[in-house]
C-alpha positions, -999 to +999 in steps of 0.1 A: +193-594+051+218-615+030+227-599-003+212-629-021+180-614-006+191-582-012+193-585-049+163-605-050+144-575-032+162-549-056+146-574-088+112-568-072+114-535-066+114-532-108+087-550-113+059-518-129+025-516-121+004-538-141+030-567-147+039-596-125+070-621-123+068-655-113+091-668-084+110-688-108+118-655-132+137-636-110+156-668-095+165-671-131+176-634-141+194-632-108+215-666-122+195-690-096+178-715-120+166-736-095+165-707-067+125-698-070+119-713-035+147-692-024+131-660-038+098-672-016+118-669+013+133-633+008+096-628-001+089-632+033+112-612+044+100-577+023+112-543+032+085-518+040+072-503+004+084-534-018+054-545-045+054-580-029+020-584-049+040-590-078+052-622-072+031-646-086+039-690-089+045-705-123+011-711-124+002-673-128-016-678-090-013-666-058+008-690-034-009-670-005-034-682+016-067-666+033-066-629+037-032-628+025-039-643-009-073-615-017-050-588-007-028-597-032-050-598-058-070-564-050-036-550-051-032-565-085-067-556-094-062-518-086-031-522-108-053-532-137-040-572-137-072-593-142-076-628-131-097-655-142-124-675-124-096-698-107-076-669-100-053-674-127-031-643-140-023-651-180+014-648-180+014-640-217-002-607-210+011-597-178+043-610-173+073-582-172+093-585-201+119-565-190+136-592-165 
């Protein structure tokens, strides 16, 4: 695992239950203003136990497909994160503010 991926994973590990962060939020926090895709690549190699489901795209939606998307929304719902009819999460309400 690269040190960049390690820093990304460490940041994701800090996202509290009931909150989300976007790929871009994490990248910006780590000083990579155009690094959202790098965050996405790091999320493909998540260590066991990392709350991967708390990372969403800038539109407030899951970037995953099929069963993985359903799983992400289920895990978020269990933490009290509500989505609208189109699967969008209100970033004003649920975005992790301490990032």
